[in-house]
N, C-alpha and C positions, 0 to 999 in steps of 0.2 A: 622382490622379496626372494631370499635365498632359502627359506625353510619351506619344502614342499608341504609339510603338515599344515602351514599357515595360508596356503594358496586358497583363493576363493574358487569355489567349484564352478566349472564351466562344462559345456558340451564336449569340450576337447579333452578334459581330464577327469571325466566322470562317465559312468554309465548306470543304467537301471536294470535290475535283474529281478524279475517276478518268478517266484518259486511256488509251484504247486497250489495256485489259487483255484481250487477244485472243491466241490461240495463235501466230499468225505474227509478231506483234510481239514476243513473248517469246522467239522462237527465237533471236534474236541476243544474248540476255543470256548473258554468260559469267561475270560476277562473283559470281553466286549461283546455287544450285541452283533450277531453275524451279519445283519443287514448294514449295520454301521461300518463294520469291517469291510464289507464289499464296497460300499460307497466311498470309503477312504481310499481303497486300492484303485478304484476307477478315477477318483480325483487325482491321485498321484500319477496314474498313467496319463491322464490328460495333461498334466503339467509337464511330464517328460516329453510328450509329444510337441506340445507347443514350444518348448525350449530346445527342441532338436536333440535330446539326449539319447544316445545309442541305447536300444532296449532289447533285452532278450527274455523270453518267456519259456519256463520250463514246466513239464508236467510229469506225473509219476503214475504208471499203471492205469492209464485212462480207461481202458476197456474192461479191466477185471476188478478194480477196487475203487479208485478215487473219483471216478466221473470226469466229465469234460470240464475244461476251464470255463470260468464264468463267461457267458456271452457278452456281458457288459464290458469286460476287459478286452475281449476279442474285437469288439465293435471299435474300440479306440485305435487298434492296429490291425485293420483288415489286411489280410494276405500275409501277415506276419507268420513266419514259420514257428512252430512250437517244437521244442526239444523234448521228446518223449524219452523218459528214463525208465529203467527197471530197478534201480537202487535208490534207496531213500536219500542218500547224501548226494546233493547236486555236484559237489566238487569232486566226487569220485568218477563222474561221467566225463569222458574225454570230449564229447561233443559240446558240453557246457564250457568246459575250460577252453576249447578251441574258439567258441563263439565270443567269449569274453576277450580272449586274446586278439581276436580279429577287430574288435571294437576299439 
């Protein structure tokens, strides 16, 4: 296949980025039950792990505002480093861009 847009996703050409799965960040979610949201995130994380997809987890203002990343998500990736940010936009953080480039 010559068109990269039509390639099947594989662990070699994709990665998973979990952004701010923290209690305060989910507080404003109204379109889905928060427990269902958390369950879906954990299910997606488990699938990424099973398929060996490179995964990055980011947080924002853990100590002062947003709270800690869902323990259920961290249980899927024990020991996985969390990229703590102070800006709301993940892409503005050089650590996040570097982690994605490394994958």
